[in-house]
PAPALUM-836229 format. One record per residue (C-alpha): chain; z, y, x. Coordinates in pm, whole numbers, plus 50000, padded with zeros to 5 digits. Layout:
PAPALUM-836229
R  chain      z      y      x
R      A      Z      Y      X
...
This chain:
PAPALUM-836229
R  chain      z      y      x
R      A  50002  49992  50002
R      A  49920  50345  50111
R      A  50194  50552  49985
R      A  50060  50884  50134
R      A  49743  50867  49955
R      A  49903  50762  49626
R      A  50168  51057  49648
R      A  49883  51288  49739
R      A  49685  51188  49453
R      A  49955  51212  49200
R      A  50034  51557  49315
R      A  49691  51661  49256
R      A  49690  51468  48911
R      A  50002  51626  48774
R      A  49892  51984  48884
R      A  49580  51934  48666
R      A  49732  51787  48354
R      A  50085  51936  48373
R      A  50402  51759  48304
R      A  50359  51408  48153
R      A  50657  51303  47962
R      A  50630  50936  47858
R      A  50992  50837  47829
R      A  50985  50626  47522
R      A  51273  50396  47609
R      A  51453  50263  47302
R      A  51786  50392  47454
R      A  51671  50743  47452
R      A  52017  50897  47407
R      A  52356  50746  47326
R      A  52686  50900  47201
R      A  53035  50767  47126
R      A  53272  50909  46870
R      A  53598  51050  47018
R      A  53801  51254  46748
R      A  54109  51222  46979
R      A  53963  51510  47163
R      A  54015  51717  46852
R      A  54368  51834  46844
R      A  54495  52036  46532
R      A  54584  52007  46152
R      A  54394  51744  45995
R      A  54332  51962  45688
R      A  54116  52199  45896
R      A  53956  51963  46134
R      A  53910  51573  46073
R      A  53947  51593  45698
R      A  53794  51946  45601
R      A  53535  51918  45322
R      A  53445  52263  45301
R      A  53097  52411  45423
R      A  53109  52471  45820
R      A  52902  52672  46046
R      A  52964  52710  46433
R      A  52937  52935  46711
R      A  53030  52840  47070
R      A  53100  53005  47410
R      A  53370  53060  47667
R      A  53631  53313  47499
R      A  53898  53305  47753
R      A  53712  53286  48098
R      A  53831  52970  48203
R      A  53490  52817  48244
R      A  53523  52559  47934
R      A  53328  52630  47626
R      A  53525  52694  47299
R      A  53428  52678  46942
R      A  53453  52900  46638
R      A  53436  52732  46300
R      A  53377  52962  45988
R      A  53438  52784  45642
R      A  53293  52860  45321
R      A  53327  52746  44972
R      A  53035  52501  44855
R      A  52834  52723  44600
R      A  52996  52555  44285
R      A  53355  52554  44413
R      A  53602  52856  44360
R      A  53835  52969  44639
R      A  53796  53128  44996
R      A  53897  52966  45325
R      A  54059  53047  45644
R      A  53843  52991  45979
R      A  53946  52791  46290
R      A  53950  52864  46651
R      A  53921  52554  46879
R      A  53997  52650  47229
R      A  53864  52392  47499
R      A  54172  52282  47702
R      A  54029  52057  47971
R      A  53793  51871  47746
R      A  54029  51880  47422
R      A  53921  52106  47134
R      A  54263  52231  47031
R      A  54355  52445  46736
R      A  54487  52785  46864
R      A  54413  52971  46545
R      A  54757  53086  46497
R      A  54817  53186  46876
R      A  54495  53350  46954
R      A  54307  53464  46615
R      A  54555  53596  46375
R      A  54557  53954  46485
R      A  54415  54231  46271
R      A  54425  54610  46251
R      A  54433  54574  45890
R      A  54785  54559  45718
R      A  54829  54222  45547
R      A  54510  54073  45697
R      A  54576  53785  45962
R      A  54250  53750  46131
R      A  54081  53409  46107
R      A  54371  53296  45887
R      A  54265  53552  45609
R      A  54071  53339  45348
R      A  53692  53450  45346
R      A  53354  53321  45247
R      A  53212  53341  45589
R      A  52867  53167  45613
R      A  52754  53252  45955
R      A  52901  53325  46285
R      A  52792  53433  46651
R      A  52955  53489  46984
R      A  52858  53766  47198
R      A  52991  54047  47403
R      A  52948  54357  47179
R      A  53128  54597  47410
R      A  53001  54456  47737
R      A  53356  54433  47872
R      A  53293  54088  48010
R      A  53478  53925  47732
R      A  53295  53722  47447
R      A  53359  53879  47091
R      A  53304  53712  46746
R      A  53107  53827  46458
R      A  53094  53654  46119
R      A  52902  53744  45791
R      A  53039  53696  45448
R      A  52859  53595  45139
R      A  52947  53533  44754
R      A  53252  53788  44775
R      A  53206  54041  44492
R      A  53488  54271  44379
R      A  53700  54201  44698
R      A  53824  54468  44948
R      A  53582  54582  45213
R      A  53764  54399  45503
R      A  53706  54075  45306
R      A  53368  54107  45182
R      A  53190  54266  45469
R      A  53106  54106  45807
R      A  53390  54101  46038
R      A  53414  54186  46416
R      A  53681  54017  46628
R      A  53733  54188  46961
R      A  53830  53981  47270
R      A  54139  54144  47408
R      A  54095  53989  47737
R      A  54366  53926  47974
R      A  54720  54104  47988
R      A  54843  54234  48347
R      A  54961  53874  48417
R      A  54638  53709  48361
R      A  54725  53563  48025
R      A  54453  53565  47753
R      A  54549  53782  47457
R      A  54308  53624  47205
R      A  54102  53801  46925
R      A  54167  54088  46695
R      A  53979  54174  46369
R      A  53901  54544  46383
R      A  53786  54669  46034
R      A  53605  54997  46124
R      A  53351  54828  46355
R      A  53118  54739  46047
R      A  53032  55011  45823
R      A  53076  54999  45441
R      A  52776  54879  45254
R      A  52923  54940  44895
R      A  53052  54694  44641
R      A  52864  54370  44689
R      A  52720  54290  45046
R      A  52610  53946  45054
R      A  52507  53822  45387
R      A  52417  53456  45479
R      A  52270  53488  45833
R      A  52331  53713  46138
R      A  52126  53743  46443
R      A  52199  53962  46765
R      A  52021  54104  47044
R      A  51924  54440  47182
R      A  51650  54602  46992
R      A  51704  54958  47149
R      A  51693  54873  47512
R      A  52036  55028  47599
R      A  52181  54690  47699
R      A  52415  54654  47392
R      A  52357  54384  47148
R      A  52275  54501  46796
R      A  52309  54289  46461
R      A  52085  54185  46182
R      A  52209  54050  45863
R      A  51988  53842  45615
R      A  52073  53918  45271
R      A  52144  53603  45027
R      A  52164  53726  44673
R      A  51902  53670  44426
R      A  51997  53908  44140
R      A  51811  54198  44059
R      A  52111  54425  43991
R      A  52228  54406  44332
R      A  52111  54554  44670
R      A  51876  54284  44824
R      A  51800  54439  45146
R      A  51886  54316  45487
R      A  52058  54510  45727
R      A  51990  54645  46085
R      A  52326  54755  46251
R      A  52281  54950  46601
R      A  52555  54912  46862
R      A  52715  55267  46932
R      A  52783  55155  47293
R      A  53144  55073  47237
R      A  53104  54775  47021
R      A  53110  54951  46672
R      A  52807  54944  46453
R      A  52597  55199  46250
R      A  52345  55107  45967
R      A  52008  55253  46071
R      A  51817  55006  45864
R      A  51597  55245  45679
R      A  51520  55471  45969
R      A  51399  55189  46186
R      A  51245  54935  45955
R      A  51006  54955  45648
R      A  51127  54851  45309
R      A  50885  54545  45325
R      A  51062  54431  45658
R      A  51418  54463  45480
R      A  51336  54314  45159
R      A  51512  53991  45093
R      A  51628  53714  44843
R      A  51797  53406  44974
R      A  51764  53494  45324
R      A  51992  53259  45528
R      A  51883  53326  45889
R      A  51792  53582  46127
R      A  51699  53576  46508
R      A  51646  53860  46741
R      A  51426  53776  47033
R      A  51102  53876  47208
R      A  50835  53678  47034
R      A  50531  53836  47162
R      A  50645  53867  47524
R      A  50587  54250  47536
R      A  50949  54310  47682
R      A  51141  54425  47358
R      A  51312  54228  47092
R      A  51164  54150  46761
R      A  51332  54021  46441
R      A  51252  53663  46271
R      A  51398  53613  45931
R      A  51352  53375  45636
R      A  51349  53429  45253
R      A  51379  53098  45084
R      A  51353  53152  44719
R      A  51198  53399  44479
R      A  51156  53738  44674
R      A  51132  54087  44541
R      A  50828  54133  44752
R      A  50478  54051  44641
R      A  50442  53762  44905
R      A  50742  53529  44770
R      A  50926  53315  44975
R      A  50826  53319  45339
R      A  50894  53347  45710
R      A  50871  53705  45819
R      A  50840  53866  46177
R      A  50912  54243  46244
R      A  50773  54341  46557
R      A  50965  54600  46788
R      A  50747  54892  46907
R      A  50732  54906  47306
R      A  50615  55257  47306
R      A  50901  55365  47089
R      A  51168  55091  47138
R      A  51405  55033  46842
R      A  51142  55122  46576
R      A  50957  54832  46406
R      A  50586  54902  46340
R      A  50424  54553  46234
R      A  50516  54309  45981
R      A  50378  53947  46012
R      A  50448  53678  45773
R      A  50290  53353  45918
R      A  50436  53103  45683
R      A  50485  53075  45300
R      A  50690  52788  45166
R      A  51054  52780  45113
R      A  51226  52817  45446
R      A  51590  52781  45428
R      A  51674  52846  45795
R      A  51451  52945  46114
R      A  51514  52927  46476
R      A  51310  52998  46779
R      A  51279  52844  47125
R      A  51023  52705  47362
R      A  50904  52359  47256
R      A  50608  52307  47505
R      A  50761  52466  47808
R      A  50487  52762  47822
R      A  50734  53026  47845
R      A  50659  53158  47474
R      A  50898  53125  47190
R      A  50799  52879  46907
R      A  50948  52852  46557
R      A  51125  52548  46384
R      A  51177  52582  45997
R      A  51407  52381  45776
R      A  51231  52402  45443
R      A  51300  52313  45074
R      A  50990  52069  45133
R      A  50890  51902  45470
R      A  51047  52059  45780
R      A  50793  52228  46007
R      A  50750  52392  46336
R      A  50484  52656  46427
R      A  50361  52692  46810
R      A  50320  53030  46980
R      A  49949  53030  47101
R      A  49964  53390  47256
R      A  49888  53729  47113
R      A  49611  53900  46908
R      A  49489  54256  47020
R      A  49753  54415  46793
R      A  50043  54225  46978
R      A  50136  53987  46698
R      A  50145  53618  46783
R      A  49869  53385  46693
R      A  50044  53093  46528
R      A  49934  52737  46507
R      A  49928  52553  46190
R      A  50260  52449  46061
R      A  50320  52095  46180
R      A  50519  51892  45957
R      A  50824  51667  46085
R      A  50708  51452  45766
R      A  51058  51454  45641
R      A  51182  51611  45318
R      A  51533  51581  45216
R      A  51525  51877  45001
R      A  51705  52202  45099
R      A  51727  52260  45466
R      A  52022  52396  45654
R      A  52089  52503  46007
R      A  51853  52387  46265
R      A  51916  52378  46646
R      A  51700  52331  46936
R      A  51873  52195  47260
R      A  51812  51934  47533
R      A  51988  51624  47446
R      A  51859  51405  47712
R      A  51847  51674  47977
R      A  51452  51609  48058
R      A  51379  51988  48034
R      A  51224  51965  47670
R      A  51398  52090  47380
R      A  51486  51850  47120
R      A  51542  51941  46765
R      A  51838  51877  46506
R      A  51789  51976  46163
R      A  52091  51978  45906
R      A  51960  51887  45581
R      A  52204  51903  45286
R      A  52302  52071  45000
R      A  52665  52079  44914
R      A  52605  52115  44538
R      A  52474  51751  44517
R      A  52728  51477  44455
R      A  52784  51203  44728
R      A  52678  51448  45009
R      A  52388  51190  45096
R      A  52139  51401  45271
R      A  52152  51357  45638
R      A  52118  51509  45982
R      A  51775  51469  46137
R      A  51731  51426  46518
R      A  51387  51490  46671
R      A  51317  51361  47033
R      A  51066  51602  47201
R      A  50850  51359  47417
R      A  50690  51656  47601
R      A  50330  51655  47701
R      A  50118  51891  47902
R      A  50282  52215  47953
R      A  50139  52460  47686
R      A  49988  52183  47499
R      A  50067  52010  47180
R      A  50411  51888  47100
R      A  50515  51510  47048
R      A  50823  51516  46826
R      A  50962  51170  46726
R      A  51251  51111  46474
R      A  51501  50928  46672
R      A  51720  50902  46383
R      A  51539  50734  46112
R      A  51498  50387  46001
R      A  51664  50177  46227
R      A  51800  50487  46433
R      A  51560  50422  46720
R      A  51692  50564  47043
R      A  52003  50729  46932
R      A  52290  50457  46998
R      A  52602  50516  46877
R      A  52543  50783  46612
R      A  52485  50565  46295
R      A  52345  50664  45956
R      A  52715  50673  45811
R      A  52811  50954  46047
R      A  52495  51146  45983
R      A  52532  51223  45624
R      A  52631  51561  45471
R      A  52609  51759  45779
R      A  52641  52132  45750
R      A  52600  52218  46105
R      A  52604  52075  46455
R      A  52755  52253  46760
R      A  52596  52141  47070
R      A  52763  52218  47427
R      A  52900  52023  47710
R      A  53269  51969  47593
R      A  53376  51760  47878
R      A  53179  51948  48175
R      A  52985  51626  48272
R      A  52659  51814  48272
R      A  52508  51683  47944
R      A  52540  51812  47571
R      A  52786  51682  47335
R      A  52822  51728  46956
R      A  53054  51856  46724
R      A  52925  51754  46361
R      A  53067  51930  46059
R      A  53023  51732  45745
R      A  53125  51712  45374
R      A  53399  51472  45478
R      A  53535  51639  45794
R      A  53468  51708  46165
R      A  53338  51444  46410
R      A  53321  51476  46770
R      A  53057  51291  46964
R      A  53046  51251  47343
R      A  52697  51229  47519
R      A  52669  50895  47729
R      A  52301  50924  47824
R      A  52366  50963  48186
R      A  52736  50860  48209
R      A  52743  50576  47967
R      A  52912  50262  48077
R      A  53079  50223  48436
R      A  52961  50463  48701
R      A  52858  50606  48906
R      A  52741  50297  49068
R      A  52548  50212  49405
R      A  52580  50328  49756
R      A  52374  50650  49888
R      A  52205  50620  50226
R      A  51984  50804  50451
R      A  52003  51197  50443
R      A  51784  51405  50230
R      A  51576  51687  50369
R      A  51695  52021  50252
R      A  51472  52162  49993
R      A  51415  52529  49857
R      A  51756  52527  49695
R      A  51936  52507  50043
R      A  52054  52152  49988
R      A  51904  51796  49983
R      A  51815  51615  49662
R      A  52058  51344  49541
R      A  52028  51016  49354
R      A  52293  50885  49138
R      A  52290  50574  48926
R      A  52490  50507  48594
R      A  52559  50203  48387
R      A  52684  49842  48478
R      A  52600  49631  48784
R      A  52514  49343  48555
R      A  52133  49327  48545
R      A  52124  49150  48216
R      A  52289  49450  48042
R      A  51984  49666  48098
R      A  52172  49987  48091
R      A  52074  50142  48411
R      A  52007  50511  48454
R      A  51902  50717  48750
R      A  51950  51084  48790
R      A  51794  51320  49056
R      A  51987  51621  49124
R      A  52016  51935  49348
R      A  51650  51981  49281
R      A  51466  52302  49254
R      A  51438  52424  48884
R      A  51123  52345  48686
R      A  50961  52105  48905
R      A  50831  51763  48822
R      A  50896  51428  48981
R      A  50937  51059  48944
R      A  51174  50756  49083
R      A  51036  50508  49332
R      A  51188  50161  49373
R      A  51184  49911  49647
R      A  51369  49619  49780
R      A  51365  49739  50139
R      A  51514  50029  50289
R      A  51319  50242  50548
R      A  51224  50572  50685
R      A  50874  50715  50643
R      A  50865  51066  50787
R      A  50652  51327  50572
R      A  50454  51087  50388
R      A  50138  51278  50240
R      A  50226  51599  50405
R      A  50583  51625  50233
R      A  50849  51827  50372
R      A  51081  51535  50312
R      A  51115  51174  50430
R      A  51088  50872  50215
R      A  51391  50617  50256
R      A  51194  50311  50148
R      A  50955  50062  50301
R      A  50771  49754  50186
R      A  50631  49700  49820
R      A  50720  50016  49608
R      A  50716  50047  49240
R      A  50661  50401  49119
R      A  50796  50512  48786
R      A  50481  50730  48706
R      A  50510  50654  48333
R      A  50824  50849  48346
R      A  50753  51168  48512
R      A  51029  51427  48440
R      A  51085  51790  48476
R      A  51409  51929  48650
R      A  51438  52185  48410
R      A  51674  52498  48415
R      A  51964  52279  48591
R      A  51765  52118  48871
R      A  51802  51757  48786
R      A  51598  51488  48590
R      A  51720  51141  48462
R      A  51544  50824  48329
R      A  51655  50487  48174
R      A  51549  50205  48385
R      A  51386  49882  48227
R      A  51560  49647  48440
R      A  51346  49353  48310
R      A  51005  49509  48419
R      A  51016  49736  48721
R      A  50684  49919  48754
R      A  50370  49815  48936
R      A  50301  49669  49210
R      A  50651  49518  49188
R      A  50599  49392  48818
R      A  50932  49201  48837
R      A  51277  49197  48681
R      A  51601  49279  48857
R      A  51788  48950  48904
R      A  52153  48886  48957
R      A  52229  48911  49341
R      A  51922  49129  49415
R      A  51958  49455  49589
R      A  51721  49726  49497
R      A  51673  50081  49646
R      A  51575  50404  49463
R      A  51466  50758  49553
R      A  51300  51054  49380
R      A  50984  51223  49469
R      A  50959  51572  49344
R      A  50738  51891  49379
R      A  50882  52179  49560
R      A  50752  52536  49682
R      A  50890  52640  50017
R      A  50802  53032  50124
R      A  50541  53019  49873
R      A  50359  52722  49972
R      A  50357  52401  49744
R      A  50489  52093  49887
R      A  50703  51796  49795
R      A  51026  51636  49892
R      A  51247  51331  49828
R      A  51620  51269  49734
R      A  51835  51060  49933
R      A  51845  50668  49874
R      A  52061  50487  49636
R      A  52118  50114  49694
R      A  52246  49886  49412
R      A  52344  49523  49432
R      A  52328  49371  49106
R      A  52533  49091  48926
């Protein structure tokens, strides 16, 4: 075998076709439930049957991601409910609502403990003091005082003089008074004026003709308080809403200024009816919105944006009353509006959609999609969470989405059907700081916590590292790690390459023989293998934003030219080849070697 020629050809081929993603292993991602990592009152956590929405971020500056839960009555149920603050204390989400979120500047108000109908929540630093604050929006609260019926801003008080975190305080005056019946169901945040401070956009929910149906754009005054400048910055058509349940502030057309994406799910007062709408910010007069685009007409119940095909442009995912859909950003027209693809269908229709989230569950550099598809008015809460695996493809090309949570739950091990029904929202973040995304699932029957075992499932790490990797453009050498068991018949081996440059593709190589080939194919690194080598070229991966990629190894069939199974008593060696750019010059490199003796 001429590995130099092979690698050189693969480099050329990959450069031409973009990143190939062919990771279709049945064990795509695996979770295990561990509700012991939830610490708090069972009434507000494990057995909570109220509607739940999540936001997460590091609130106390300790490097662990915390979770905010806002709770609302189901539509046909009376009563308001307190919210919950879960602080991440070394991987345990602990209810600290009383200690850290019960302060208020309104007499008789108890912060999170004050019952409200909060439907959405965000975490962002509204006053740019280095501490994340919390903003909620409230729906279906007519006739109540302003501090209960309106959106609420909780200011992070930071640390005291001794380094002790002081928690969050509700400050009523930071949101203006909208009158007697504000009714918001979604909130987005981002800087629309270019001053660096996050502004807020609230999507209006109510359908009655006798109330104000307009969305609201609130501009940050530079101190974390907000002024209603909706009508002076946006047209009436842009603000028109009915059953608006989501809003996103993001630069959709790549012109350097933040636009606004929102949905109206049911009968709108506007002529176009239910729709997805984009209000484009004017780069020549930042903060003034001059173009309205309506690229989709259906019944979108929730909209979210993110890059699905890794081309650097923001795409849109819609949870719809019909089949859920996504739209691919194909660049701009001459007016600066995005040319959108057709609305691709997920071919799944459970009825009313809810929150949808884009996140990389398997850490392969491609955003996967989770859609909560439940209506709390329907008895039995039978509608369920949908998980779509982004199988990747050519960068900028079409998207291959495969539901890994359908019949038979292909690819999602551990998370079974009984644990996916009646899902209001999902929080996706690294609870235990092991490098992958875990799940908090808010359901009709309570709150479930699921730990991602994709790369750390089972015993591990396993194997012994050998040889020394040549330093890459990150200033360190690439490293190979193995997870799973040493028992070959278990077929649960996964390999991770880390300490890689971001956004570069690569693949693993296997051999029964260690060795040292210096700079094969003009590479800047050395290959620590010899003899017959099997290349996992059907599992080409991208290092993404965290500089690593992983694969699941089929131990029953190592790739050609080996064409063999891993047997008990055998030793196999693994390295990863990957692209790199050093001083502007494209090159390639290798990780160190990992040797594993199987049982």
